[in-house]
N, C-alpha and C positions, 0 to 999 in steps of 0.2 A: 919763956914761952907761955902763952895763956892756954887754957884748956879749950877755948873756942877757936883756936888757931885757924889758919887757912892752909889750903893745900895747893901747891903749885904743880901743874902738870907740865911735863916736858913735851917736846915735839913728838917723841915716840908714843907717849900715852895718847896724845891727841890723834895721831894717825891710827892707832889701834881702835880708838873709840869710833872714828868715822868708818873704819873698815868693818867694824861690827854692825853698823847700820846698813852698810852695803850688803853684807852677808845676809842680814835679815830680809832685805828686799829680794835678794837672789833666792833665798830659801822659799820665800813666799811665792815667787813666780814659778819656781821649780815644782812646788807642791800643787799649785794651781794647774800647771801644765799636766801633771800626772793625773789629776782628777778629771780634767777636761778630756784628756786622751782616753781615759777609761769610759767616760760617758759617750764619747765619740765612737768607741768600739761597740758599745751597746747599741747605739743608733745605727751603726753600720750593719750589725747583725739583724736588727729589726727591718732595715731596708732590704736586705737580702731575703729575709723570710717573706715579706710582703710581695716582693717580686716573684718569688717561687710560687706563692699562693695565686697570684694573678695569672701566671702561666698555667697552673693546674686548672683554675676555673675557666680559662679560655679554652683549654683542651676539653673540659666537660661540656662547654657550650657547643663546641664543634661536634662532639659525639652525639649530643641531643639533636643538633641540626641535621646530622646525617640520618639518624633514626627517623626524624620527622620526614625527611626527603624520601626515605624508603617507604614510609606509610603513604605519602602522597603518590608515589609510583604504584603502590598496591591499590590505592583508591582509583587511580587512572585505569589500571587493568580491569577493575570491577566495572568502571564506567563503560569501557569498551565491550565487556561481556554483556552488560545490560543493553547497550545499543544493538548488539548483534541479536539478542533475544527479542528486542522490539522489532527489528527488521524481520526476524523469523515469524513473528505474529502475522505479518502481512504476507510473507512469502508462503508460509505453510499454515493456513488457517485451520487445518484439521488437527494440528497439535497446539492450538491457541491456549488451552488450559495449562499445558506444560510450560509454554514460553511465558505466559502471564505470571505463573508462579516463580519462574526464574527471574523475571524483571523485578518482582517484589522482593525476592531473596537478595538480589544484588543491591537494591535500594537500601535494604536493612543493613547489609554488610558494609556498604559505603558509609552509612551514617556512623557506625561504630569506628570504622577506620578513620574517618574525618575527625571524630572526637579525639582519638588517640594522637593523630598528627598535630592537631591544635594544642593538645597538652604538651607534647614534646617540643613544639615551637616555643611555648610559654616557658618551659624549663630552660631551653636554650637561651632565651632572652634574659631570664633571671641569672643564669651563670655568667652571661656577658656583663650584666650590670655589676655583679659581684667582682668580676675581674677588673672592670674599670675602677671600682672603688678601691680595690687593693693597689692598683697602679698609682692612683692618686696619693694614697697613703705612702707608697714606696717613694714617690717623688718628694714628699715632705721629709721622710727620713733621710733621703739623699741630700736634700738641701741643708738639713740640720747638721749632718755629718760634714759636709763641705765647709759650712760656716765655722764649725768647731775646729776643723783643720786649719783654716785661715787664722783663727784665734791662737792656735799653737804656734804658727809661724810668726805671728806678731809677738808672742811671748819670747821666742828665740831672739828676735831682733831687739826687743826691749832689753833683754839680758846683755846683749852685746853693746848696745849703744847707751844704755842707762838713761834713755829718754822717758820722762814721766808721761808724756802725751801718748807714747806707744803703749805704755803699761795701761793707761786708761782705755785706749782703743782696744786693747786685748780683752779687757773686762767687758766693754760694750759689745764687741763682736761675739764674745762667748755668750752673753746674755741673749743676743739675737738667736744664736744657735740653739740655746736651751728653749727659747720660746717656740722656735720652729719644731723642735722635738716634742714639745707639749702639744702643739697643733696636730702633729702626727699621731700622738698617743690618743688624742681626743677625736680622731678621724675627721678633722676639719681641713 
């Protein structure tokens, strides 16, 4: 025998060699699935957090809207009192100085109340806007999570069927999920 000899593999060696390649692919898909599942869990958490924030912001908007409505009601009551004082100017001219002062007082009070009501309405609008932005971001997180879950399902099918096109599909779908998660993180 020469030193450069050759090695003959039996059928068992050949089967083991191919089994090793299959195990490598299986391990690769399993590791990929674990990573994508972890990222999906993080995306799911972010989706829940943004949904909770959207609800909180919508609640704040409703509170500010109610406070503004209360101010407008107060404004209306001052308008009514001002109108009554203006009528009293005509009905009781002997007390015109008093009623004229009352009219001016109500006008001044209404101005401040109107300013407060408008500020509260602006705050309500801002809270509504923030809520809408959070809901948009929540939908992005939910889309990303859903797409990653589909990728995990494709991974399971790829493991069972050993179809290469499913494995490539799994990678492609997961990339889409990661891109959607990136859009969510960037508030796009």
